[in-house]
N, C-alpha and C positions, 0 to 999 in steps of 0.2 A: 386519456388519447392523449398522446405528445406529439405536438406541432411537428413541422418537418425543419430539422436543424437544432432539435433540443435532443440532450441525452438525460436518461432518467440516471439518478444515482442510486446505488444499492449498499446498504452497510454490509459490513462484513460479516455480521451474523446473520443475516439475510442468505446470503452467497452461501456459507457454510451449510446453514439449513437446507439450501436448494442442493448442494453438491451431496449431501447425506442421504437425500431421496433416493440417489443412485447408486450410491456407494454401500449404505447401510440398510435400505428398506427395497432394493430392488427393482425400483423403478427405473424403466429406459429414459434416456436423455429426453426424447421428444413426450414423453409423459410428464417428466417434473418440470420441464418448460411451461408445460400446459397448467398443470398445478400452481404453478407458481406466477404465472403470467408474465414470462420474460421468453425469450427465442433459444433454440437449443444452440445457436453459437454462442449465447452467453454463458448457458451450463458448462460448454465444452471448454470454453475460457477459464473459468472459474475451476474446473477439474483440475485443469493443467497448473493453472497459478497456485491454487492448494497444494498441490503434489510438490511443487519448486519449493514452496515454503517450508512445507515439512522435512524436504530434504535437505535443507539449507542453500540452496542455489539461489532462492529469492528472498528479500529481506518480508517481514510481514508489517503491518501498518505500526505495530508499536516499536519493533526495530528500527523502522524508515523514519518515526518520528524522533526516536533517541538519537540517531546518527545527525539529523538534520539540527538537532540542540548541540549536540558536540561540535559540528561543524561552526555555529554559529559563535561558540564560545571560545574555540580556537581562533575564529578570526577578531574576535572581541580581545584576546590575549596579546595576538599579533600587533595588533593596532598600538595597544598599550607599550606594549615593548619598545616599539618604534618611536614612541612619543617619549619614553625614558630616555631611551638612546640619544635623541635630540638635546635633550636638559642637561645631560653630561657632558656633552661635546661643549657647551658654555663654560663650564665650571673647569677642564682640565687644561 
């Protein structure tokens, strides 16, 4: 049991398996929630999130990680570019 104010973290594989109980195995949302030990609201949200990921409306965890890495790289390159610009001004 969790204490008030703390949230349980569920791995993406766990969420997909829980959603599969509903979408592939015919469980009702309430039975699936009971089977995996979570709430019906979580199951509903996971179904919505996974549907959005599959349709391309929402990024999945791997895509989100790649986007974050690319953004860090762009920031780094911009910073290096600014440093090089400042260095060239002194020699012109």
